N, C-alpha and C positions, 0 to 999 in steps of 0.2 A: 685649283690646279689639277693637271691630269696626272693618274700613275701609268706609265706604260707598262703594262704586264708582257710575259712570256712565257706559253704553257709549254714545255718540254713534255713532249711524248715519247716514251720510247716504241709503242704502235707494234708490238709483236703479237699479244695475247688476240689483241681484237680482230687479226689476221688470221690467226689459226686455233683459235678456238673459239664451237660455234656460242658456247654460254655465253662467253665475254663477247661477241658480237650483238649477241643478242641484245644484251644490255645497254653497250654501249657501238649503236650501228657506227657512227661516225669517228670515233673514239674516243679514249677517255679523256686524253687530251683536249678535244673538241667541246666535248659536255662542260669542263672546267673552265673553257675561254667562254662560250655561250652564255655561264651563270655569271662571270666576270663581268659582262658585256651589257649584264642588265642594271649595274650598280651605277649610282651618279659618282663622275671623278674617275674612272677605271674604264681603261681600255688596252683587250687583249688579243694577240693575235697568237699563233701557235706553231711549233717546227716539230721536228721529228728525226728520230734518228737513222733514218734513210735518206735523209736530205744531204746535198753535198756539204761537207763541211758540218754533219748533225743539223743544220741549220741556222747553228750559231757561230757565224762568222765575225769579224771585229767589227765589223760595222755596225750589224745586229744588234750586238752586247751593246755597243757605247752606244743606241738608243733604248735600251732597255732599261728600266727601273728597278724593277723586280723580275726574277725569272723563277718560275716554278718548276720543280721537277719532279717526273714520276718515273720511276725503271724497275725493273726486275729479273726478267729472264736473259738480259744481254748487256748487264755491268761491263761486262768485258769488251763487249764491242765496241765501245764508246774511246775514241782516238786519245792516247795520252796527251797530244799537244790540244787537242779541244778541251781536254778539263783544265790545263793550267791555262789557258785562254780563261775557262769560266773564273777559276780560283783569283787572276789576276784582276778580274772584274767585280768582285767580291771586295777584295782588299782595296780597292779604290774607291768603292760606293756604290755598288750594285747590291740590292735587295736580293735575297734567296730564301725561298722555300722548298724544302725537301717534305716528300708524302710517302707515306705509306713504307715500301722496299727500297726504297729510296734510302735507305739507312746503311745500304752496302752500295751507295752508289759511288763513283768515286772519285767526284767532288768531295761528297760531304765526307768522305772516309780522309781525304785529302785536309781538306779545313779544320775535322777533329783531332787529324793527328791519333787518332784510337781503333780501336777492331774494330766498333759498331756492331759487338754481337749480341743476342738476346737467344731466349729460347720464342717458341713458337708451335701453334696445332692447328691445322686448317679445317673446322669442324662446325662453322659455323653458328658461333656461339654469340648470345646477345652482348653486347660491349655496352657499359654506362660510363659516360665519361662525363667526372666531376670538375666542374671549375674549383683553382685553388688562389685563383686571384682576384674578385669580382669585379675588381675597378680595373683590371687590364686593358687597352685597346684591344687585343685582340677577343675579349670577350664579350664587347660591347654587344648590349641586342639579346645576349644568349640566357638561357634559365640557368640556375646552380647545377643542374645535371641536364643529360638526355642521353636518349639509347639509339641504338644501332641493332636492328632484331637480330642481322646474321654480320657476322664479322669473323675475321682468322685473330686470333690469339697470339697477341703478342706478352711475354713477362721478362720479369726482372730476371738476372740483373740484366742492363742494360750498359755494353762497354762505351760509354762515352764520357767527355769530361764534364766535371760538373758544370748545369748552363747557368747562367747569367739569370733567369725565374722558370718555374715550374709552372705553366699555365694550367694543364686538365693533368688528371692521373685518370686513367681506366681501370675499372673493374669489370672481370670478364666471368662467365657464367659456370666456366672448371675451378674459379676462386683465384686466377691469378691477378695481380696487379702490376701497371705499368705508366710512367714516367709519358706520357699521351701528345705533349703539347712543351716544347723546349724551346728557349731564346738565347741566343748567343748573339755577339760581334766578333768577327774577324777582321782585323785593319779597320776601315771604314765601313765595312759592312752589315748588316741585320739580317740574322738567320733565325729560320723559323723552323722548328720539322716537328710536323705534324701527322700523327700514327695512323689514323684510318684511312681505306681505301684500297680493301684487297678486290682485286679485278673481277669474282665470279660473285660478287653482290654490288647492289645499286648504290654502292656509299656515296658516290658525287651528284646524285641525283636528291638527296638528302636535304633540305633546307638549312638545318641547324649548321652541316657540315661547308655546304656553299658561304655561309655566314662566316665561319670561322677562316675561310679561305680568302674572302673578300676583307674580310677587318686585317687579316695578317699582311695581304698587298699593302692596305693603306700605311701598315705600322711599319713595313721592311723598308719602304721608299725614302733613302736619303737624299732630300733636295739640294744637297749642297752640291758644288761642282764637282765632276768625279777624277780624282786624283790620275794624273796622265799616266806615271809609271811608279806605282806601288813598291815595286822590286830596287828600286836607284838607291844606291847607297854609295854618295859621292866621297870622295878623298877631298876634302875641305883644307883648301889653303892657309900656311900660316896666317899671311897679312888680312886674310879676313876673318880672323876670329873677334869675338864682339868686343874682349880685353886686348890691349898689347902684351903680344907676348915675345921672349927673345928664344928660338928654337937650341935644344939644346939635346944632346945623343945621338945615338945612331938612328938610321931607320930603315925599312926593307923597303921602303916604295918612293919613286920620285915624285915631285909635285904633280900631281892631277892623273898619274898612272891609277889603274884598278885595282881594287885589292883581287885575292884569292877567293875564290866562290867553290 
């Protein structure tokens, strides 16, 4: 089975910051997709904010098994209609991975239903990521811990709902810690948040980071058929009840009439 991944990049810093452009000359999204395309069982393509419909048409999402999202400077420029389209796809069964500053991305906040806030410091500190669940599929092939020499610090408290699983915890040189690898399920879709990835450091060139993302893509893929309309809330007729019943008492809606939204 081949998992189709789509790497979505904001593609802003790469075009207006020389440091970022030097580290990722073809964009962070391309760097991530290129690494994924070296993994057996994964085929990856890219989309960016600047494309029509941000590269996230209904047709493209329908053929995507797992969407990977990186954003930072232009969260507000993502169209709300596209956000709803992405969330519908997740509720229907598409997997999604949010990287680093995508904790403030509109789709992540919509799916979490929370502020998703945290503390932060941009000082190029060493980050040490510890596995908390050795046998988790996302941790496959990784050591008990690995280090990134330079990263932006994210610190607790992290304003997200309690996750299903915490796969990684990070320690930073300044002393803070952070839940840096979290899993969720929303509707039929699997969600993974992974913390590392500040754009002025070569994080996505790191072999361990690339392995985490490729493992997460395989983990997040739900092979079951996509739910066509995850928002459907039908008014079920009395005569289709599993057990025979007699209608009694007044009601607001006629048979087949849609409910209030």
